[in-house]
Residue frames relative to the residue before (quaternion, step in Angstrom):
aa qw qx qy qz dx dy dz
M 1.0000 0.0000 0.0000 0.0000 0.00 0.00 0.00
P 0.4412 -0.7169 0.4660 0.2725 3.58 -0.67 0.96
T 0.4957 -0.6685 0.4774 0.2819 3.57 -1.19 0.78
R 0.4337 -0.7043 0.5071 0.2424 3.53 -1.03 0.89
P 0.5868 -0.6199 0.3858 0.3501 3.63 -0.99 0.76
D 0.6693 0.5014 -0.3295 0.4383 3.61 0.86 -0.74
A 0.6144 0.5306 -0.3558 0.4631 3.54 1.14 -0.55
V 0.6179 0.5386 -0.3389 0.4618 3.55 1.04 -0.75
N 0.6561 0.5203 -0.3116 0.4491 3.52 0.86 -0.87
R 0.6602 0.4903 -0.3260 0.4665 3.58 0.90 -0.81
T 0.6369 0.5326 -0.3304 0.4489 3.60 1.00 -0.80
S 0.6539 0.5131 -0.3067 0.4638 3.58 0.97 -0.87
L 0.6536 0.5187 -0.3170 0.4508 3.58 0.95 -0.85
L 0.6548 0.5094 -0.3107 0.4640 3.57 0.96 -0.81
A 0.6444 0.5155 -0.3292 0.4590 3.58 0.99 -0.84
L 0.6477 0.5189 -0.3259 0.4528 3.61 0.98 -0.79
M 0.6525 0.5121 -0.3213 0.4569 3.56 0.95 -0.77
L 0.6346 0.5245 -0.3363 0.4573 3.60 1.02 -0.72
V 0.6291 0.5308 -0.3361 0.4577 3.55 0.97 -0.78
L 0.6612 0.5126 -0.3029 0.4564 3.59 0.89 -0.90
L 0.6499 0.5139 -0.3183 0.4607 3.58 0.97 -0.81
V 0.6280 0.5348 -0.3397 0.4519 3.57 1.01 -0.78
F 0.6774 0.4822 -0.2952 0.4705 3.57 0.88 -0.92
A 0.6457 0.5203 -0.3276 0.4528 3.54 0.96 -0.76
G 0.6904 0.4662 -0.2971 0.4666 3.58 0.92 -0.77
A 0.6857 0.5065 -0.3068 0.4233 3.59 1.00 -0.62
G 0.8699 0.0130 0.0346 0.4918 3.69 0.69 -0.86
C 0.6538 0.5044 -0.3186 0.4654 3.59 1.14 0.14
G 0.1788 0.8015 -0.5477 0.1600 3.59 0.77 0.97
P 0.6949 -0.4630 0.3368 0.4352 3.56 -1.26 0.04
P 0.5549 -0.6191 0.4346 0.3463 3.61 -1.05 0.67
P 0.5837 -0.5893 0.4123 0.3768 3.57 -1.15 0.62
G 0.6079 0.5510 -0.4224 0.3853 3.53 -1.25 0.38
P 0.6932 -0.4781 0.3368 0.4212 3.53 -1.29 0.18
Q 0.2890 -0.7540 0.5736 0.1374 3.48 -1.05 0.83
P 0.5773 -0.5734 0.4366 0.3839 3.57 -1.17 0.59
T 0.3688 -0.7563 0.5097 0.1795 3.48 -1.01 0.87
S 0.7999 0.1328 -0.0870 0.5787 3.57 1.23 -0.17
A 0.6605 -0.5046 0.3780 0.4077 3.51 -1.29 0.31
A 0.6322 0.5379 -0.3431 0.4397 3.65 1.00 -0.78
A 0.6560 0.5094 -0.3169 0.4580 3.57 1.02 -0.85
A 0.6248 0.5399 -0.3349 0.4539 3.54 1.06 -0.72
I 0.6483 0.5172 -0.3191 0.4587 3.56 0.94 -0.83
V 0.6427 0.5185 -0.3257 0.4604 3.64 0.98 -0.85
A 0.6587 0.5226 -0.3159 0.4395 3.57 0.95 -0.89
V 0.6567 0.5014 -0.3090 0.4710 3.53 0.95 -0.90
T 0.6552 0.5243 -0.3203 0.4395 3.63 0.97 -0.86
E 0.6631 0.5051 -0.3124 0.4556 3.59 0.92 -0.87
T 0.6426 0.5279 -0.3191 0.4546 3.56 1.02 -0.82
A 0.6626 0.5028 -0.3012 0.4664 3.54 0.98 -0.86
A 0.6499 0.5201 -0.3258 0.4484 3.60 1.00 -0.82
A 0.6468 0.5226 -0.3293 0.4474 3.57 1.05 -0.76
A 0.6756 0.5039 -0.2951 0.4500 3.54 1.11 -0.64
L 0.5633 0.6193 -0.3929 0.3805 3.60 1.20 -0.36
Q 0.3604 -0.7101 0.5651 0.2160 3.59 -1.12 0.69
P 0.5611 -0.6003 0.4296 0.3744 3.62 -1.04 0.61
T 0.5464 -0.6223 0.4513 0.3325 3.51 -1.13 0.75
W 0.4551 -0.6862 0.4961 0.2755 3.63 -0.92 0.76
T 0.1698 -0.7866 0.5905 0.0610 3.59 -0.89 1.04
R 0.4371 -0.6959 0.5012 0.2710 3.54 -0.86 0.98
P 0.4217 -0.7030 0.4998 0.2794 3.63 -0.76 0.91
A 0.5537 -0.6185 0.4440 0.3373 3.59 -1.17 0.71
A 0.4138 -0.7069 0.5174 0.2476 3.52 -0.94 0.93
P 0.4870 -0.6528 0.4769 0.3305 3.66 -0.90 0.73
P 0.5345 -0.6307 0.4416 0.3486 3.61 -1.05 0.68
P 0.6135 -0.5400 0.4129 0.4019 3.58 -1.17 0.50
A 0.6400 -0.5725 0.3575 0.3672 3.51 -1.14 0.66
N 0.7434 0.4199 -0.2245 0.4697 3.63 1.02 -0.74
T 0.4884 0.6653 -0.4430 0.3501 3.57 1.24 0.07
P 0.3732 -0.7397 0.5037 0.2447 3.66 -0.66 1.04
V 0.3681 -0.7099 0.5573 0.2236 3.52 -1.10 0.72
H 0.1920 -0.7924 0.5737 0.0780 3.59 -0.65 1.15
S 0.0135 0.7762 -0.6302 0.0147 3.51 -0.96 0.84
L 0.5246 -0.6320 0.4713 0.3212 3.57 -1.17 0.59
V 0.0536 -0.7867 0.6149 -0.0097 3.54 -0.65 1.15
V 0.2272 -0.7777 0.5748 0.1145 3.59 -0.63 1.11
T 0.1726 -0.7919 0.5820 0.0659 3.55 -0.52 1.23
P 0.4144 -0.7113 0.4942 0.2794 3.63 -0.65 0.98
R 0.5334 -0.6271 0.4693 0.3194 3.59 -1.11 0.75
P 0.4944 -0.6710 0.4489 0.3223 3.60 -0.83 0.90
T 0.5374 -0.6239 0.4662 0.3235 3.54 -1.11 0.71
R 0.4513 -0.6986 0.4856 0.2693 3.60 -0.89 0.93
T 0.2836 -0.7486 0.5796 0.1525 3.52 -0.87 1.01
P 0.4459 -0.6925 0.4827 0.2976 3.64 -0.67 0.97
L 0.4602 -0.6711 0.5138 0.2716 3.53 -1.08 0.81
V 0.1657 -0.7864 0.5911 0.0688 3.54 -0.69 1.12
L 0.2244 -0.7930 0.5567 0.1043 3.56 -0.50 1.22
P 0.5422 -0.5949 0.4616 0.3729 3.58 -1.12 0.54
P 0.6088 -0.5705 0.3851 0.3944 3.60 -1.05 0.57
T 0.5473 -0.6240 0.4529 0.3255 3.52 -1.07 0.79
E 0.5542 -0.6230 0.4398 0.3336 3.53 -1.00 0.86
T 0.3810 -0.7093 0.5486 0.2254 3.54 -0.93 0.92
R 0.2366 -0.8173 0.5151 0.1038 3.53 -0.64 1.10
T 0.4305 0.6912 -0.4674 0.3443 3.56 1.17 0.45
R 0.1904 -0.7627 0.6084 0.1093 3.54 -0.98 0.82
V 0.3507 -0.7421 0.5326 0.2065 3.55 -0.75 1.01
A 0.5176 -0.6599 0.4467 0.3116 3.54 -0.88 0.91
T 0.6110 -0.5822 0.3935 0.3645 3.55 -1.14 0.64
A 0.6779 0.5104 -0.3065 0.4313 3.55 0.92 -0.86
T 0.3779 -0.6775 0.5783 0.2524 3.54 -1.17 0.65
I 0.1771 -0.8165 0.5459 0.0631 3.55 -0.55 1.21
T 0.0406 -0.7890 0.6130 0.0006 3.57 -0.91 0.91
P 0.5952 -0.6057 0.3830 0.3635 3.60 -1.06 0.65
T 0.6956 0.4907 -0.2844 0.4410 3.61 1.12 -0.42
E 0.4147 0.7283 -0.4728 0.2722 3.59 1.22 0.06
T 0.2119 -0.7642 0.5978 0.1171 3.54 -1.22 0.54
T 0.3855 -0.7033 0.5528 0.2260 3.53 -1.26 0.44
T 0.1236 -0.7966 0.5896 0.0492 3.55 -0.89 0.95
P 0.5092 -0.6419 0.4651 0.3352 3.61 -0.98 0.73
A 0.6119 -0.5529 0.4146 0.3848 3.54 -1.24 0.46
P 0.4697 -0.6670 0.4872 0.3116 3.63 -0.85 0.88
G 0.5464 -0.6633 0.4138 0.3003 3.56 -0.94 0.92
P 0.6851 0.4997 -0.3248 0.4188 3.66 0.74 -0.92
I 0.6250 0.5495 -0.3580 0.4234 3.59 0.99 -0.72
A 0.6624 0.5317 -0.3150 0.4234 3.56 0.93 -0.87
S 0.6798 0.5014 -0.2992 0.4437 3.62 1.15 -0.46
V 0.4807 0.6717 -0.4460 0.3448 3.59 1.26 -0.10
E 0.1579 -0.7859 0.5941 0.0666 3.57 -0.90 0.96
P 0.5317 -0.6253 0.4496 0.3523 3.61 -1.05 0.62
P 0.5387 -0.6087 0.4590 0.3586 3.59 -1.03 0.67
P 0.5177 -0.6539 0.4447 0.3266 3.61 -0.94 0.80
G 0.8257 0.2688 -0.1999 0.4539 3.54 -1.09 0.81
E 0.5518 0.6118 -0.4143 0.3868 3.62 1.18 -0.11
P 0.4767 -0.6871 0.4612 0.2967 3.62 -0.96 0.79
N 0.4600 -0.6276 0.5479 0.3070 3.52 -1.28 0.46
L 0.2449 -0.8259 0.4978 0.1000 3.59 -0.50 1.21
L 0.5247 0.6413 -0.4237 0.3660 3.61 1.21 -0.17
P 0.4101 -0.6798 0.5353 0.2883 3.62 -1.01 0.68
N 0.8477 -0.0061 -0.0278 0.5296 3.57 -0.99 0.92
P 0.0607 0.8827 -0.4654 0.0236 3.62 0.87 0.95
S 0.7664 0.3022 -0.1850 0.5358 3.60 1.15 -0.51
F 0.4976 -0.7146 0.3882 0.3017 3.56 1.31 0.49
E 0.3724 0.7348 -0.4717 0.3145 3.54 1.01 0.95
E 0.6781 0.5527 -0.2680 0.4036 3.60 1.23 -0.37
G 0.7513 -0.4029 0.2207 0.4739 3.57 0.90 0.89
W 0.2024 -0.7685 0.5999 0.0926 3.53 -1.35 0.18
Y 0.2049 -0.7601 0.6037 0.1260 3.59 -1.35 0.15
H 0.4350 -0.6597 0.5446 0.2810 3.57 -1.36 0.30
P 0.2526 -0.7693 0.5587 0.1798 3.66 -0.31 1.09
Y 0.8437 0.0778 -0.1108 0.5195 3.56 -0.98 0.97
G 0.5928 -0.6064 0.3596 0.3892 3.58 1.17 0.42
I 0.4363 0.6943 -0.4633 0.3361 3.61 1.20 0.37
D 0.3878 -0.7649 0.4662 0.2171 3.57 -0.44 1.21
E 0.6505 0.5458 -0.3248 0.4165 3.59 1.05 -0.68
L 0.6923 0.4336 -0.2730 0.5081 3.59 1.26 -0.16
Q 0.0091 -0.7592 0.6500 -0.0332 3.56 -0.69 1.16
V 0.0291 -0.8325 0.5518 -0.0405 3.54 0.08 1.33
P 0.4859 -0.6778 0.4539 0.3138 3.63 -0.79 0.91
N 0.5764 -0.5944 0.4404 0.3471 3.53 -1.09 0.78
R 0.8187 0.2248 -0.2267 0.4774 3.54 -1.19 0.85
W 0.6613 0.4037 -0.3203 0.5451 3.56 1.29 0.43
A 0.2320 -0.7639 0.5877 0.1314 3.56 -1.23 0.54
L 0.2395 -0.7695 0.5805 0.1166 3.55 -1.00 0.91
E 0.0321 -0.7648 0.6434 0.0102 3.54 -1.09 0.85
W 0.0048 0.8135 -0.5810 0.0254 3.58 -1.09 0.66
L 0.4168 -0.6796 0.5478 0.2536 3.52 -1.37 0.29
E 0.0338 -0.7579 0.6501 0.0423 3.55 -1.25 0.59
G 0.6915 0.4828 -0.3445 0.4123 3.57 -1.10 0.66
A 0.8426 -0.1991 0.1343 0.4820 3.52 -1.30 -0.50
N 0.2380 -0.7566 0.6009 0.0991 3.52 -1.02 0.96
H 0.2817 -0.7979 0.5073 0.1631 3.59 -0.28 1.22
L 0.5876 0.5784 -0.3749 0.4238 3.59 1.21 -0.32
D 0.7729 -0.0028 -0.0070 0.6345 3.57 1.26 -0.42
P 0.2903 -0.8150 0.4742 0.1633 3.63 -0.27 1.21
D 0.4257 0.6911 -0.4822 0.3296 3.61 1.21 -0.07
P 0.4826 -0.6887 0.4479 0.3036 3.66 -0.68 1.02
W 0.5728 0.5967 -0.3823 0.4120 3.58 1.11 -0.57
N 0.7422 0.3944 -0.2088 0.4999 3.58 1.11 -0.67
A 0.2887 0.7530 -0.5377 0.2460 3.62 1.12 0.49
W 0.5530 -0.6081 0.4495 0.3498 3.57 -1.13 0.69
V 0.0637 -0.7775 0.6251 0.0254 3.56 -1.05 0.81
R 0.5930 -0.5648 0.4306 0.3793 3.55 -1.23 0.41
P 0.3742 -0.7309 0.5156 0.2448 3.60 -0.82 0.90
E 0.3925 -0.6338 0.5899 0.3103 3.51 -1.41 -0.05
V 0.1436 -0.7931 0.5899 0.0479 3.57 -1.07 0.76
R 0.0279 0.7912 -0.6087 0.0522 3.56 -0.90 0.98
I 0.2379 -0.7016 0.6482 0.1761 3.52 -1.19 0.67
L 0.1189 -0.8439 0.5230 -0.0092 3.53 -0.42 1.29
S 0.2135 -0.7319 0.6362 0.1184 3.52 -1.07 0.92
P 0.7223 -0.4404 0.2741 0.4574 3.66 -1.17 0.22
E 0.5945 0.5907 -0.3728 0.3983 3.62 1.08 -0.62
F 0.7327 0.4097 -0.2286 0.4930 3.59 1.16 -0.53
L 0.6784 0.4206 -0.2894 0.5283 3.57 1.27 0.31
P 0.5388 -0.5841 0.4764 0.3762 3.59 -1.08 0.57
A 0.6327 -0.5670 0.3689 0.3770 3.57 -1.07 0.71
A 0.6593 0.5244 -0.3157 0.4366 3.58 1.00 -0.78
E 0.7101 0.4603 -0.2581 0.4660 3.61 1.20 -0.38
H 0.4010 0.7310 -0.4807 0.2716 3.62 1.22 -0.03
S 0.7527 0.3694 -0.2165 0.5002 3.58 0.67 -1.06
L 0.5788 0.6000 -0.3736 0.4067 3.57 1.20 -0.42
F 0.8191 0.2394 -0.0922 0.5130 3.59 1.00 -0.84
I 0.7003 0.3832 -0.2641 0.5413 3.64 1.18 -0.36
W 0.0642 -0.8492 0.5239 -0.0154 3.58 -0.41 1.22
E 0.7811 0.0575 -0.0510 0.6197 3.57 1.25 -0.25
G 0.7990 0.2025 -0.1733 0.5391 3.58 -0.88 0.93
Q 0.6161 -0.5715 0.4201 0.3426 3.55 -1.23 -0.54
Q 0.7331 0.3617 -0.2314 0.5275 3.59 1.21 0.26
T 0.1218 -0.7563 0.6358 0.0949 3.52 -1.34 0.39
L 0.3775 -0.7139 0.5439 0.2281 3.56 -1.21 0.52
K 0.0931 -0.7918 0.6032 0.0225 3.57 -0.85 1.03
V 0.0455 -0.7567 0.6521 0.0027 3.57 -0.87 1.05
F 0.1590 0.8194 -0.5187 0.1849 3.60 -0.56 1.09
K 0.0210 0.7528 -0.6557 -0.0534 3.49 -1.45 0.08
G 0.3271 -0.7394 0.5555 0.1942 3.55 -0.84 0.98
A 0.8485 -0.0023 -0.0430 0.5275 3.58 -0.85 1.03
G 0.6349 0.4923 -0.3551 0.4780 3.56 0.93 0.90
A 0.3833 -0.6921 0.5602 0.2454 3.56 -1.08 0.77
I 0.0591 -0.8204 0.5687 -0.0091 3.60 -0.85 0.95
S 0.0121 -0.7513 0.6598 0.0086 3.52 -1.27 0.62
F 0.1568 0.7995 -0.5541 0.1706 3.58 -0.51 1.18
N 0.0951 -0.7574 0.6281 0.1512 3.51 -1.36 0.04
L 0.2360 -0.7390 0.6204 0.1154 3.50 -1.28 0.61
Q 0.0325 0.8377 -0.5362 0.0984 3.57 -0.56 1.19
T 0.0522 -0.7508 0.6560 0.0563 3.50 -1.38 0.38
S 0.3209 -0.7220 0.5721 0.2201 3.57 -1.31 0.14
V 0.0976 -0.7926 0.6018 0.0054 3.55 -1.00 0.93
Y 0.3644 -0.7023 0.5627 0.2394 3.57 -0.99 0.82
L 0.0097 -0.8170 0.5742 -0.0510 3.56 -0.65 1.14
E 0.3992 -0.6651 0.5803 0.2482 3.49 -1.23 0.66
P 0.6439 -0.5013 0.3715 0.4428 3.62 -1.13 0.33
G 0.4697 0.6555 -0.4941 0.3249 3.56 -0.98 0.86
G 0.5933 -0.5698 0.4408 0.3591 3.52 -1.38 -0.16
Y 0.0650 -0.8036 0.5916 -0.0054 3.58 -1.11 0.73
L 0.2547 -0.7391 0.6074 0.1410 3.51 -1.30 0.59
F 0.1612 -0.7796 0.6025 0.0569 3.58 -0.71 1.15
V 0.0633 -0.8136 0.5773 -0.0275 3.58 -0.73 1.13
V 0.0073 -0.7950 0.6046 -0.0475 3.59 -0.87 1.04
H 0.1333 -0.7658 0.6240 0.0807 3.56 -1.08 0.84
V 0.0138 -0.8027 0.5923 -0.0688 3.56 -0.89 1.05
F 0.1244 -0.7547 0.6393 0.0793 3.55 -1.10 0.79
P 0.2043 -0.7877 0.5680 0.1232 3.65 -0.41 1.16
D 0.1150 -0.7952 0.5950 0.0206 3.58 -0.40 1.27
L 0.1747 0.8211 -0.5098 0.1878 3.53 0.70 1.22
V 0.0470 -0.8365 0.5437 -0.0488 3.54 -0.16 1.38
D 0.2702 -0.7661 0.5656 0.1421 3.54 -0.79 1.07
A 0.7799 -0.1061 0.0954 0.6094 3.59 1.12 -0.69
Y 0.3330 -0.7030 0.5848 0.2300 3.54 -1.37 0.18
G 0.4364 -0.7015 0.5031 0.2537 3.55 -0.94 0.94
D 0.7386 -0.4137 0.3007 0.4392 3.54 -1.36 0.07
N 0.7372 0.3804 -0.2206 0.5130 3.59 1.06 -0.71
G 0.6269 -0.5619 0.3290 0.4279 3.61 1.26 0.32
Q 0.4325 0.7028 -0.4687 0.3154 3.56 1.25 0.05
K 0.4470 -0.7063 0.4901 0.2474 3.56 -0.98 0.90
V 0.1888 -0.7333 0.6431 0.1139 3.51 -1.08 0.86
W 0.3273 -0.7891 0.4869 0.1823 3.57 -0.35 1.25
A 0.6319 -0.5403 0.3977 0.3881 3.55 -1.20 0.62
P 0.3904 -0.7644 0.4597 0.2279 3.63 -0.66 1.01
D 0.6833 0.4674 -0.3009 0.4733 3.62 1.06 -0.57
P 0.4371 -0.7194 0.4653 0.2734 3.65 -0.66 1.01
L 0.6331 0.5294 -0.3446 0.4475 3.62 1.15 -0.39
S 0.4277 0.7126 -0.4625 0.3088 3.60 1.25 0.07
G 0.8077 0.0784 -0.0440 0.5827 3.59 1.15 -0.50
E 0.0097 -0.8047 0.5919 -0.0458 3.58 -0.93 0.94
V 0.1563 -0.7753 0.6093 0.0572 3.55 -1.19 0.69
A 0.0155 0.7754 -0.6312 0.0116 3.58 -1.10 0.76
L 0.3708 -0.7171 0.5457 0.2247 3.58 -0.87 0.94
I 0.2354 -0.7337 0.6219 0.1395 3.54 -1.22 0.67
V 0.0276 0.8083 -0.5814 0.0890 3.58 -0.55 1.19
A 0.8348 -0.0204 -0.0482 0.5481 3.54 -0.77 1.13
G 0.7101 -0.4809 0.2471 0.4510 3.56 1.02 0.87
E 0.6638 0.4768 -0.3090 0.4863 3.61 1.24 0.01
Q 0.3732 -0.7303 0.5284 0.2195 3.54 -0.88 0.96
Q 0.3600 -0.7248 0.5568 0.1872 3.53 -0.96 0.98
P 0.7036 -0.4531 0.3066 0.4535 3.65 -1.20 0.17
W 0.5492 -0.5962 0.4718 0.3470 3.56 -1.19 0.62
Q 0.1340 -0.7797 0.6092 0.0547 3.55 -1.10 0.79
L 0.3950 -0.7227 0.5266 0.2106 3.55 -1.18 0.66
P 0.2014 -0.7881 0.5677 0.1269 3.64 -0.44 1.11
R 0.4850 -0.6096 0.5247 0.3433 3.53 -1.32 0.14
F 0.3954 -0.7447 0.4925 0.2157 3.55 -0.77 1.07
G 0.8110 0.3002 -0.2114 0.4555 3.54 -1.20 0.62
Q 0.7508 0.2783 -0.2154 0.5590 3.60 1.20 0.42
K 0.6029 -0.5585 0.4334 0.3698 3.54 -1.32 0.32
N 0.1185 -0.7835 0.6088 0.0383 3.56 -0.92 1.01
R 0.1962 -0.7719 0.5973 0.0945 3.55 -1.11 0.77
F 0.0465 -0.7870 0.6151 -0.0083 3.55 -0.84 1.08
T 0.0428 -0.8010 0.5972 -0.0028 3.57 -0.98 0.88
H 0.0348 -0.7860 0.6168 0.0241 3.52 -1.25 0.48
L 0.2330 -0.7572 0.5989 0.1169 3.57 -0.85 1.04
F 0.1171 0.7954 -0.5893 0.0798 3.59 -0.91 0.83
V 0.2983 -0.7408 0.5813 0.1556 3.55 -1.30 0.39
T 0.1754 -0.7522 0.6250 0.1131 3.56 -1.04 0.82
E 0.3096 -0.7768 0.5251 0.1579 3.56 -0.90 0.93
N 0.7772 0.2362 -0.1327 0.5679 3.59 1.17 -0.49
A 0.5085 -0.6294 0.4884 0.3267 3.55 -1.12 0.61
G 0.4172 0.6955 -0.5133 0.2807 3.56 -1.04 0.75
L 0.6780 -0.4641 0.3704 0.4333 3.54 -1.36 -0.09
V 0.1054 -0.7744 0.6230 0.0332 3.53 -1.00 0.92
Q 0.3142 -0.7607 0.5447 0.1611 3.55 -0.82 1.05
L 0.0042 0.7968 -0.6011 0.0611 3.55 -0.81 1.11
G 0.2642 0.7695 -0.5567 0.1678 3.55 -1.13 0.62
V 0.4042 -0.6775 0.5605 0.2519 3.51 -1.36 -0.29
A 0.2047 -0.7266 0.6430 0.1293 3.54 -1.13 0.82
V 0.0419 -0.7921 0.6083 -0.0274 3.55 -0.94 0.98
R 0.0855 0.7938 -0.6016 0.0236 3.57 -1.07 0.64
G 0.1146 -0.7230 0.6764 0.0808 3.48 -1.29 0.67
R 0.2793 -0.8555 0.4149 0.1340 3.54 0.00 1.33
W 0.7460 0.3456 -0.2166 0.5264 3.60 1.21 -0.25
A 0.4818 -0.6727 0.4903 0.2739 3.55 -1.16 0.71
I 0.0275 0.8244 -0.5609 0.0705 3.55 0.43 1.25
T 0.7587 -0.3994 0.2513 0.4491 3.56 -1.30 0.16
N 0.7871 -0.0656 0.0382 0.6121 3.60 0.94 -0.82
N 0.1221 -0.7784 0.6150 0.0322 3.54 -0.61 1.19
G 0.1960 0.8301 -0.4881 0.1853 3.57 0.34 1.26
W 0.0680 -0.7804 0.6215 0.0081 3.55 -1.19 0.74
F 0.1563 -0.7593 0.6262 0.0835 3.56 -0.92 1.02
L 0.0752 -0.7968 0.5993 -0.0171 3.56 -0.91 1.04
D 0.2404 0.7586 -0.5776 0.1818 3.60 -0.88 0.93
D 0.8356 0.2561 -0.1631 0.4578 3.54 -1.39 0.29
W 0.2335 0.7530 -0.5689 0.2341 3.57 0.56 1.23
A 0.0489 -0.8195 0.5710 -0.0066 3.58 -1.14 0.47
L 0.0965 -0.7352 0.6653 0.0869 3.49 -1.41 0.39
Y 0.0414 -0.8225 0.5664 -0.0302 3.54 -0.57 1.18
P 0.4335 -0.6480 0.5434 0.3111 3.59 -1.09 0.63
V 0.2169 -0.7737 0.5857 0.1067 3.55 -1.03 0.79
P 0.4188 -0.7066 0.5032 0.2687 3.63 -0.65 1.04
P 0.6591 -0.5534 0.3404 0.3789 3.62 -1.11 0.60
D 0.7162 0.4439 -0.2721 0.4647 3.61 1.03 -0.64
S 0.5629 0.6082 -0.3911 0.4003 3.61 1.22 0.12
G 0.7966 0.3303 -0.2400 0.4458 3.55 -1.32 0.37
């Protein structure tokens, strides 16, 4: 019976496999050295061998920058030093007195005839707010100054040429408009002479020089200016609170200001009401500046001045 082709093929394949097994058993044994003890170890060995055979991946070299490309680098700029803010100097709130003061000036007593002049009966008082009853304001926002409306306060601060002792340097006064509620009952008639208020200008232990002025429109003619002042100049207080008045008459001085010109200094009597008058004539119609300059040249215990009941009266041509 003839042999089938598929059987021949199977026979040939089996013979080839036997030959391979013979060669493998005769000279193809395992290589010398330690053998892997497990399938996992075999896999690790094969992996390490393969990794060692791999070549490094090729990296494209960096292309040089174009010739015109700017090179940027980080530059740390130090922070500029802060310049302190320099403020302009604070406005000086001192007002220089109208009068020109010189070291050689002298004080003259009030002339007797002037003090006896009386206002003509029935003439109106031309001064604005003459008894300081019409309100007040704080000049320059200074709370310590209550200046009567329609009046202006001026004062000196700094070196006192009348006494170079620094203790007696001029200082800013305090100003109050006082009603009876702010005064002991025994002092109502002592300091309030007209209306319901009085003006007090003072400074404890301080030398002061100030003036109080206003402007009035006047027609040509004669006029009488009248001022009342109480110098409350206390050198010390007794055991029972009694005031000891300043012993030196130069401790307090008063000068009237008429038509913008300061008249000679006068010496008032301390601890009582003083009356000062001045007759003058205006030749042209217009504003006329009137007021009073006051100074206490030494820093006594209380440098106080009460002012009230001022007036300006027209004087007929046949008067005086």
